[in-house]
C-alpha positions in Angstrom: -16.0 -53.9 46.5 -16.5 -54.5 42.8 -19.0 -51.6 42.7 -16.5 -49.3 44.5 -13.7 -50.2 42.1 -15.9 -49.5 39.2 -16.8 -46.1 40.5 -13.1 -45.3 41.1 -12.3 -46.5 37.6 -15.1 -44.3 36.0 -14.0 -41.3 38.1 -10.3 -41.8 37.0 -11.2 -42.1 33.4 -13.4 -39.0 33.6 -10.6 -37.0 35.2 -8.1 -38.2 32.7 -10.4 -37.3 29.7 -11.2 -33.8 31.3 -7.4 -33.3 31.8 -6.7 -34.1 28.2 -9.4 -31.7 26.9 -8.3 -28.9 29.2 -4.6 -29.5 28.6 -5.1 -29.6 24.8 -7.0 -26.3 24.9 -4.5 -24.6 27.2 -1.6 -25.8 25.0 -3.2 -24.1 21.9 -4.0 -20.9 23.7 -0.9 -20.5 25.9 1.8 -22.0 23.6 0.3 -20.7 20.3 0.3 -24.1 18.7 -0.6 -23.9 15.0 -4.1 -24.6 13.9 -4.8 -28.1 12.6 -6.6 -28.8 9.3 -9.6 -29.9 11.3 -9.9 -26.5 13.0 -12.7 -24.3 11.6 -11.3 -21.6 9.2 -13.8 -19.1 7.8 -14.0 -18.8 4.0 -14.4 -15.0 4.2 -13.6 -12.4 6.9 -15.3 -9.1 6.1 -14.7 -5.7 7.6 -14.2 -2.1 6.5 -10.9 -1.9 8.2 -8.2 -4.4 9.3 -5.3 -3.4 11.5 -2.1 -5.3 12.1 -0.5 -4.6 15.5 2.9 -5.5 16.9 3.6 -7.2 20.2 3.2 -3.8 22.0 -0.2 -3.1 20.5 1.0 -0.4 18.1 -0.8 -0.3 14.7 1.8 -1.2 12.1 -0.5 -1.7 9.1 -4.0 -0.7 8.2 -6.1 -1.9 5.3 -9.4 0.0 4.8 -12.2 0.8 2.4 -13.7 4.3 2.5 -17.3 5.3 1.7 -16.2 7.2 -1.4 -15.1 3.9 -3.0 -11.3 4.2 -2.4 -9.3 1.6 -0.6 -5.8 1.6 0.8 -3.1 0.0 2.8 -0.9 2.1 5.0 2.2 0.5 6.6 4.0 2.4 9.5 7.5 2.4 10.7 8.3 0.9 14.2 8.1 4.5 15.5 4.5 4.8 14.2 5.3 7.1 11.3 4.0 6.5 7.8 6.2 4.1 5.9 4.4 3.2 2.7 1.0 3.8 1.3 -0.8 1.8 -1.5 -4.2 2.9 -2.6 -6.8 2.7 -5.3 -8.7 6.0 -5.5 -12.5 6.5 -5.9 -11.6 7.1 -9.5 -10.2 3.6 -9.8 -6.6 4.8 -10.3 -3.8 3.1 -8.3 -1.2 5.1 -6.3 1.9 4.0 -4.3 3.1 6.7 -2.0 6.5 7.1 -0.2 6.6 9.4 2.8 9.7 11.0 4.3 10.9 10.6 7.9 8.4 13.3 9.0 5.4 11.5 7.4 5.0 13.9 4.5 4.4 12.4 1.1 7.6 12.9 -1.0 7.2 10.6 -3.9 4.3 8.8 -5.7 3.9 6.3 -8.5 0.5 6.5 -10.2 -1.5 5.9 -13.3 -3.3 9.0 -14.7 -6.8 9.2 -16.1 -5.2 8.9 -19.6 -3.3 5.7 -18.5 0.0 7.5 -18.3 2.5 6.1 -15.8 3.9 8.8 -13.6 6.6 9.0 -10.9 6.2 12.3 -9.0 8.7 13.8 -6.6 7.3 16.3 -4.1 8.9 19.0 -2.1 8.6 19.2 1.7 5.2 21.0 1.3 4.0 18.2 -0.9 4.0 20.4 -4.1 5.1 18.7 -7.3 8.9 19.3 -8.0 9.6 16.8 -10.7 7.8 14.1 -12.7 8.9 11.2 -14.9 6.0 10.3 -17.2 5.6 7.5 -19.7 2.5 8.1 -21.8 0.1 5.3 -22.6 1.4 5.6 -26.2 5.0 5.3 -25.2 6.5 8.8 -25.1 8.7 9.2 -22.0 9.5 12.6 -20.4 11.0 14.1 -17.4 9.4 17.4 -16.2 11.0 19.8 -13.7 8.7 22.2 -11.9 9.4 25.4 -9.9 8.2 26.1 -6.4 4.8 27.3 -7.8 4.4 23.9 -9.6 4.9 25.5 -13.0 6.7 23.4 -15.6 10.1 24.9 -16.3 12.0 22.1 -18.1 10.8 19.1 -20.1 13.1 16.5 -21.6 11.5 13.7 -23.5 10.7 11.8 -26.6 7.6 13.0 -28.3 5.1 10.1 -28.7 4.2 9.1 -32.2 0.4 9.5 -31.6 0.5 13.2 -31.2 0.7 13.8 -35.0 4.0 15.7 -34.4 6.5 15.7 -37.3 9.3 15.4 -34.8 7.6 12.3 -33.3 10.0 9.8 -31.7 12.7 12.4 -31.6 14.3 13.5 -28.3 13.4 17.0 -27.3 14.2 19.6 -24.7 11.8 22.4 -23.9 12.4 25.3 -21.5 9.6 27.5 -20.1 9.4 30.8 -18.3 7.6 31.2 -15.0 4.2 31.4 -16.8 5.0 28.2 -18.7 5.5 30.0 -22.0 8.0 28.2 -24.2 11.4 30.0 -24.3 13.6 27.3 -25.9 13.0 24.2 -28.0 15.5 21.7 -29.2 14.6 18.6 -31.2 
């Protein structure tokens, strides 16, 4: 009888241990319990593209690196339309893009190859319509362009590095359709 009791006790302990292991695993998987510090967490996760999806499986954000050296993050609206774009181009220049409700890029903040900060406003066809520029040397300006992307108005402060005698003075410049100056005020 003692031997039979011992087998029953071993069988009971084995069942209990198995139940604890399976129950613990099921609890983590089914109930989404947070990972413990003892769980293995990789130091690096590498891929060319990462996607974040919502509970319906819709892609809401995408982080990717392209073969040309550019990399970007695109965040979509709940409807799946572009919501915000952040990128670093193959030329190492950063850009933040703001699309409209149709997904067309309508505004962008960027750094030019001369290190000027620009805020560009685009028309529905993504042609430049206006730009606010702060040059790397400090001269701010607002440029207004026509439908052909020709500069027609410039309001700014000439930066002091240009060697201009009117440096650091406010100025207004008007241009014809061929960007020939037709009016200057300093």
